[in-house]
C-alpha positions as CSV (number, residue, x, y, z in Angstrom):
1,M,70.9,110.2,77.9
2,N,72.7,107.7,80.1
3,W,70.2,104.4,80.0
4,M,71.8,102.6,83.0
5,S,71.2,105.7,85.7
6,N,68.3,107.4,84.0
7,V,66.1,104.1,82.9
8,V,67.5,100.8,84.8
9,P,65.8,100.7,88.2
10,P,68.1,101.2,91.3
11,R,67.8,97.7,92.6
12,I,68.2,95.8,89.1
13,R,71.7,98.3,88.3
14,S,73.2,97.0,91.2
15,F,73.3,93.9,89.6
16,L,74.6,94.9,86.3
17,K,77.4,97.2,88.0
18,R,80.8,95.2,88.5
19,E,83.5,96.6,91.0
20,T,86.4,96.7,89.3
21,P,89.6,96.3,91.7
22,E,91.7,99.7,91.1
23,N,95.1,97.8,91.0
24,L,94.1,95.1,88.5
25,W,96.4,96.0,85.9
26,V,99.6,97.7,86.2
27,K,101.2,100.0,84.1
28,C,105.1,99.7,83.4
29,P,106.8,103.4,84.1
30,E,109.4,102.7,81.6
31,S,107.5,100.9,78.6
32,G,103.8,102.3,79.5
33,Q,103.2,98.6,79.2
34,L,99.7,97.2,80.8
35,V,100.6,94.2,83.1
36,F,98.0,92.0,84.6
37,H,98.7,92.3,88.8
38,K,98.8,88.7,89.3
39,D,101.5,87.9,86.4
40,I,103.7,90.8,88.0
41,E,103.4,89.1,91.1
42,A,104.4,85.3,90.1
43,N,107.4,87.1,88.1
44,L,108.8,88.5,91.5
45,Y,107.5,92.0,90.6
46,V,109.6,92.6,87.4
47,I,107.4,93.5,84.2
48,P,108.0,90.6,82.1
49,G,108.1,92.4,78.9
50,S,110.4,94.9,79.5
51,G,112.2,93.8,82.4
52,Y,111.6,96.7,84.6
53,H,112.2,95.8,88.7
54,M,109.3,97.1,90.4
55,R,109.1,98.0,94.4
56,F,109.5,94.2,96.2
57,P,107.0,94.1,99.2
58,V,108.9,93.1,102.4
59,K,107.0,90.0,103.0
60,A,107.4,88.7,99.5
61,R,111.1,89.6,99.1
62,L,111.8,87.3,102.4
63,A,109.6,84.5,101.3
64,S,111.1,84.2,98.1
65,L,114.7,84.7,99.4
66,F,114.9,82.1,102.5
67,D,114.7,78.4,102.0
68,G,111.0,77.5,101.4
69,G,109.9,80.9,102.1
70,T,110.4,79.9,105.9
71,Y,112.0,82.7,108.1
72,E,111.7,83.9,111.6
73,E,111.3,88.0,112.2
74,L,113.4,89.3,115.1
75,P,112.1,91.6,117.3
76,L,113.1,95.3,116.8
77,P,114.4,97.6,120.1
78,E,111.8,100.7,121.2
79,V,113.3,103.9,120.6
80,P,112.0,107.7,121.2
81,T,109.0,108.3,119.1
82,D,109.6,111.8,118.7
83,P,112.3,113.5,120.5
84,L,112.2,116.8,118.6
85,K,108.5,117.2,119.3
86,F,108.3,117.8,115.3
87,R,105.5,119.1,113.2
88,D,105.3,120.0,109.6
89,M,101.9,119.8,107.6
90,K,100.9,117.5,110.6
91,R,102.6,116.0,113.7
92,Y,105.2,113.7,113.2
93,T,103.7,111.2,115.8
94,D,100.8,111.0,113.7
95,R,102.4,110.6,110.3
96,L,104.1,107.3,112.3
97,K,100.7,106.1,113.1
98,E,99.5,106.5,109.4
99,Y,102.5,104.9,107.9
100,R,102.6,101.7,111.0
101,T,99.0,101.4,109.8
102,K,99.7,101.3,106.1
103,T,102.6,98.7,106.2
104,G,101.9,97.0,109.3
105,K,105.2,97.6,110.6
106,P,106.5,99.9,113.3
107,D,109.1,101.6,111.0
108,C,111.1,101.4,107.8
109,V,113.5,98.1,108.5
110,T,112.7,94.5,108.6
111,L,114.9,91.9,110.3
112,A,114.8,88.1,109.7
113,T,117.2,85.0,110.0
114,G,116.8,81.5,108.6
115,Q,118.1,79.5,105.7
116,L,119.4,80.5,102.6
117,G,121.2,77.3,100.6
118,G,121.5,75.9,103.6
119,L,123.3,78.5,105.6
120,D,122.0,80.1,108.2
121,V,121.9,83.8,107.6
122,T,120.5,87.4,108.9
123,V,118.9,89.8,106.6
124,G,117.8,93.4,106.7
125,V,115.2,94.9,104.5
126,Q,114.3,98.5,104.0
127,D,110.8,99.4,102.9
128,F,110.6,102.5,100.9
129,D,106.7,102.7,101.8
130,F,107.4,103.5,105.2
131,I,108.3,107.6,104.8
132,G,110.5,106.9,101.9
133,G,112.8,104.1,103.5
134,S,114.2,107.3,105.4
135,L,116.7,106.9,108.0
136,G,115.9,107.7,111.7
137,M,116.4,106.3,115.4
138,A,114.3,103.1,115.0
139,A,115.9,102.5,111.4
140,G,119.3,103.0,112.6
141,E,118.6,100.8,115.8
142,A,117.3,97.9,113.9
143,I,119.8,98.2,111.2
144,I,122.3,97.7,114.5
145,T,120.6,94.9,115.9
146,G,120.5,93.0,113.0
147,M,123.9,93.4,112.6
148,E,124.5,92.5,116.3
149,A,122.4,89.5,115.9
150,A,124.7,88.4,113.0
151,V,127.8,88.5,115.5
152,A,126.0,86.7,118.0
153,R,124.5,83.5,115.7
154,K,127.9,84.0,113.6
155,T,126.1,84.5,110.1
156,P,126.3,86.6,107.6
157,F,124.5,89.5,107.0
158,I,122.3,90.6,104.2
159,M,121.1,94.2,103.9
160,F,118.2,95.1,101.0
161,T,118.3,98.9,100.9
162,A,115.8,101.2,99.7
163,S,115.8,104.8,101.1
164,G,115.5,108.5,100.1
165,G,118.4,109.5,102.9
166,A,117.7,110.8,106.3
167,R,114.7,111.4,108.5
168,M,114.0,115.0,108.5
169,Q,111.5,115.0,111.2
170,E,114.2,113.8,113.7
171,G,117.2,116.2,112.6
172,M,120.2,115.7,114.4
173,F,119.2,112.3,115.5
174,S,118.9,110.8,112.4
175,L,122.0,111.5,111.1
176,M,123.8,110.4,113.9
177,Q,122.7,107.1,112.3
178,M,125.2,107.3,109.9
179,P,128.2,107.0,112.1
180,R,126.6,104.5,114.1
181,T,125.7,101.9,111.4
182,T,129.1,102.4,110.5
183,V,130.6,100.9,113.7
184,A,128.3,98.2,113.6
185,V,129.7,97.0,110.0
186,R,133.2,97.1,111.4
187,R,132.0,95.0,114.2
188,L,131.0,92.5,111.7
189,R,134.4,93.2,109.9
190,E,136.5,92.1,113.2
191,A,133.8,88.9,113.8
192,R,135.4,88.0,110.1
193,L,131.5,88.1,108.8
194,P,130.4,88.6,105.4
195,Y,128.5,91.6,104.7
196,I,126.2,91.7,101.5
197,V,124.7,94.8,100.2
198,V,121.7,94.7,97.8
199,L,121.1,98.1,96.4
200,T,117.6,98.7,95.4
201,N,115.7,101.6,93.3
202,P,116.2,104.1,94.9
203,T,119.2,104.1,97.6
204,T,120.1,107.7,98.1
205,G,121.1,110.3,100.7
206,G,122.8,109.4,103.7
207,V,122.1,106.0,103.5
208,T,124.5,105.8,100.4
209,A,126.8,107.6,102.7
210,S,127.1,105.3,105.1
211,Y,126.3,101.4,105.7
212,A,124.9,101.0,101.9
213,M,128.2,101.2,100.3
214,L,130.3,99.6,103.0
215,G,129.4,96.2,101.9
216,D,132.2,93.3,101.1
217,V,130.1,92.7,98.1
218,Q,128.2,95.3,96.5
219,I,125.0,93.9,94.4
220,S,122.5,96.2,92.5
221,E,119.4,95.3,90.6
222,P,118.7,96.4,87.3
223,G,118.1,99.9,87.0
224,A,118.1,101.1,90.5
225,V,119.1,104.5,90.9
226,I,122.2,105.1,93.6
227,G,123.6,108.3,95.0
228,F,124.2,110.8,97.4
229,A,122.6,114.0,96.0
230,G,119.9,114.2,93.1
231,A,120.8,114.5,89.4
232,R,119.2,117.8,89.3
233,V,121.0,119.2,92.3
234,I,124.2,118.0,90.8
235,E,123.5,119.5,87.4
236,Q,122.5,123.0,89.0
237,T,125.6,122.9,90.8
238,I,128.4,121.9,88.3
239,R,126.1,123.7,85.5
240,E,126.6,120.9,83.4
241,K,124.7,118.0,81.9
242,L,125.1,114.5,83.4
243,P,125.8,111.5,81.4
244,E,123.2,109.6,80.0
245,G,122.3,106.8,82.6
246,F,124.2,108.7,85.4
247,Q,123.7,107.2,88.9
248,R,121.7,104.2,87.8
249,A,123.3,100.8,88.9
250,E,124.6,100.0,85.4
251,Y,126.6,102.9,85.2
252,L,127.9,102.6,88.7
253,K,128.9,99.4,87.6
254,A,131.0,100.3,85.0
255,H,132.6,103.1,86.8
256,G,133.5,100.8,90.3
257,M,131.4,101.6,92.6
258,V,129.0,98.4,92.3
259,D,130.3,95.2,91.7
260,M,127.7,93.4,90.0
261,V,124.0,94.3,88.5
262,V,122.1,90.9,89.2
263,P,118.3,90.7,88.0
264,R,116.1,89.8,90.5
265,A,115.2,86.1,89.4
266,D,119.1,85.7,89.6
267,L,119.5,87.4,92.8
268,R,119.0,83.8,95.5
269,N,121.7,82.0,93.7
270,T,123.9,84.8,93.6
271,L,123.8,85.6,97.4
272,V,124.2,81.5,97.7
273,R,127.2,81.2,96.2
274,L,128.7,84.4,98.0
275,C,127.6,83.1,101.1
276,R,129.1,79.9,100.6
277,L,132.5,81.5,99.0
278,L,132.9,84.1,102.0
279,T,132.2,81.6,104.5
280,K,134.5,79.1,103.0
281,Q,131.7,76.4,102.5
282,P,131.3,74.1,99.7
283,S,129.4,75.4,97.0
284,Q,126.0,73.4,95.9
285,P,123.9,72.9,92.7
286,A,122.1,76.0,91.8
287,L,119.0,76.5,93.4
288,P,115.2,76.3,91.4
289,P,114.4,80.0,90.4
290,P,112.4,81.8,93.6
291,V,108.6,81.8,93.6
292,S,106.9,84.7,94.7
293,E,104.1,84.3,97.6
294,A,101.4,84.9,94.8
295,A,102.7,82.1,92.5
């Protein structure tokens, strides 16, 4: 017999019952360690024990990157919402409404400008929580807009990638964003402005096949999965077992596809040094470690 439900009167029971938030504790995907969510937020969403880099919310990432956590979001261009009138289990327009309500963003790319180590920079961040960070017309236009803003402002452009690839609901319109963003990267080159890519977990598909691998410097967060086709698809195609750690950041660095693997706590200082070096600005003392919004 459950004395709480069968003996204690309902009004008293309501006082005894405590509501526990669902996200109070977070389990590390690698070690299984349970960590208090406030500790993870204060540690830039990195598990303190294992060093596993969890998904970094866009606002928290931007706040930890810019000087004093101060930045200005750039307006995004409007694009046709559903050019193919696509429907799978639900209408594409309904799916977009759902994710826009969930994330508070019109699509998966956020653009911001501000100062990093005293230098003006333009930044783009892809949000995997918005339909897997998939590359569609809105994301492509946003990235191109960010690069054009960097050219107009004469600032470096830093792109944080996180994507499962092209957005299937937009078909060929999605695939066309690959050459379009590649052309925008060439405009940065012609303007002799630095283009730095930070690859986060995961960066795959058509995003990897376009702007994500065209940076002047390719940085990755530890343990990030980076590739075009999935490892299982490759194994089934070549009928061979892939090496340990295949498509992980550390494996790609060892094989020359990534320039450096940088822990999140060191990323801001690394980006400051690179931006100053590539714009021929004098170096400055190391900045204090970034602090998350929650700290």
